One Martini backbone bead per residue (centre of mass of N, CA, C, O) as a GRO file, in nm:
protein
   84
    1MET     BB    1   5.856   2.961  12.363
    2LYS     BB    2   6.194   2.909  12.379
    3ARG     BB    3   6.466   3.082  12.496
    4ASN     BB    4   6.780   3.138  12.393
    5GLY     BB    5   7.097   3.271  12.384
    6LEU     BB    6   7.082   3.366  12.086
    7ASP     BB    7   6.831   3.545  12.098
    8ILE     BB    8   6.939   3.741  12.314
    9THR     BB    9   7.192   3.832  12.158
   10VAL     BB   10   7.046   3.947  11.912
   11LEU     BB   11   6.877   4.151  12.066
   12ILE     BB   12   7.113   4.312  12.192
   13LEU     BB   13   7.256   4.382  11.925
   14GLY     BB   14   7.019   4.536  11.800
   15ILE     BB   15   6.999   4.754  12.019
   16ALA     BB   16   7.292   4.852  11.991
   17CYS     BB   17   7.274   4.941  11.694
   18ILE     BB   18   7.050   5.147  11.731
   19GLY     BB   19   7.206   5.319  11.936
   20LEU     BB   20   7.453   5.384  11.752
   21MET     BB   21   7.292   5.522  11.527
   22THR     BB   22   7.183   5.747  11.704
   23VAL     BB   23   7.451   5.861  11.800
   24ASN     BB   24   7.563   5.920  11.519
   25ARG     BB   25   7.339   6.116  11.423
   26TYR     BB   26   7.325   6.323  11.694
   27ILE     BB   27   7.650   6.347  11.767
   28PHE     BB   28   7.882   6.285  11.555
   29ARG     BB   29   7.797   6.433  11.295
   30PRO     BB   30   7.816   6.730  11.396
   31VAL     BB   31   8.115   6.712  11.463
   32TRP     BB   32   8.217   6.647  11.179
   33LYS     BB   33   8.095   6.895  11.040
   34SER     BB   34   8.254   7.106  11.203
   35GLU     BB   35   8.532   7.012  11.111
   36ILE     BB   36   8.485   7.053  10.811
   37ARG     BB   37   8.427   7.355  10.823
   38THR     BB   38   8.701   7.446  10.930
   39GLU     BB   39   8.863   7.329  10.696
   40LEU     BB   40   8.721   7.489  10.472
   41ARG     BB   41   8.799   7.767  10.574
   42GLU     BB   42   9.103   7.728  10.549
   43VAL     BB   43   9.108   7.664  10.248
   44LYS     BB   44   8.975   7.925  10.152
   45SER     BB   45   9.191   8.117  10.264
   46GLU     BB   46   9.425   7.997  10.105
   47LEU     BB   47   9.304   8.047   9.824
   48LYS     BB   48   9.279   8.351   9.851
   49GLU     BB   49   9.580   8.410   9.895
   50SER     BB   50   9.685   8.275   9.634
   51GLY     BB   51   9.519   8.455   9.445
   52LYS     BB   52   9.649   8.722   9.524
   53GLU     BB   53   9.938   8.644   9.451
   54ARG     BB   54   9.879   8.580   9.154
   55LYS     BB   55   9.776   8.860   9.076
   56GLN     BB   56  10.033   9.017   9.147
   57ALA     BB   57  10.222   8.863   8.957
   58LEU     BB   58  10.064   8.926   8.700
   59LYS     BB   59  10.080   9.233   8.720
   60LYS     BB   60  10.386   9.255   8.719
   61SER     BB   61  10.436   9.110   8.446
   62HIS     BB   62  10.260   9.300   8.280
   63ASN     BB   63  10.425   9.556   8.335
   64GLU     BB   64  10.690   9.449   8.219
   65VAL     BB   65  10.585   9.401   7.932
   66LYS     BB   66  10.501   9.690   7.879
   67ALA     BB   67  10.781   9.812   7.911
   68GLU     BB   68  10.915   9.648   7.686
   69MET     BB   69  10.733   9.748   7.460
   70GLN     BB   70  10.807  10.046   7.484
   71GLU     BB   71  11.108  10.011   7.432
   72ALA     BB   72  11.079   9.879   7.153
   73LYS     BB   73  10.924  10.113   7.026
   74THR     BB   74  11.139  10.334   7.065
   75GLU     BB   75  11.366  10.189   6.915
   76LEU     BB   76  11.218  10.170   6.646
   77LYS     BB   77  11.179  10.473   6.604
   78GLU     BB   78  11.479  10.546   6.607
   79THR     BB   79  11.568  10.364   6.370
   80LEU     BB   80  11.370  10.482   6.160
   81SER     BB   81  11.456  10.781   6.183
   82LEU     BB   82  11.761  10.722   6.102
   83SER     BB   83  11.712  10.589   5.808
   84TYR     BB   84  11.628  10.857   5.653
   0.00000   0.00000   0.00000
């Protein structure tokens, strides 16, 4: 059977595709994974910092509400004790 130019081209393209898939699997994929890991670490640290800030803000507002409740309670006691 005689090989023509199309058969040789298909054979070369097939070998090139197999080579590119091998390179992608063993070289590029670990590089991409390492980049993704560094990005995930950055995102996790940002989330942790924002969580800490949110907790501090919540704690501060909780303390303010507690103080307001105490003030309202003392005012109510004063007004009730004066009404007798």
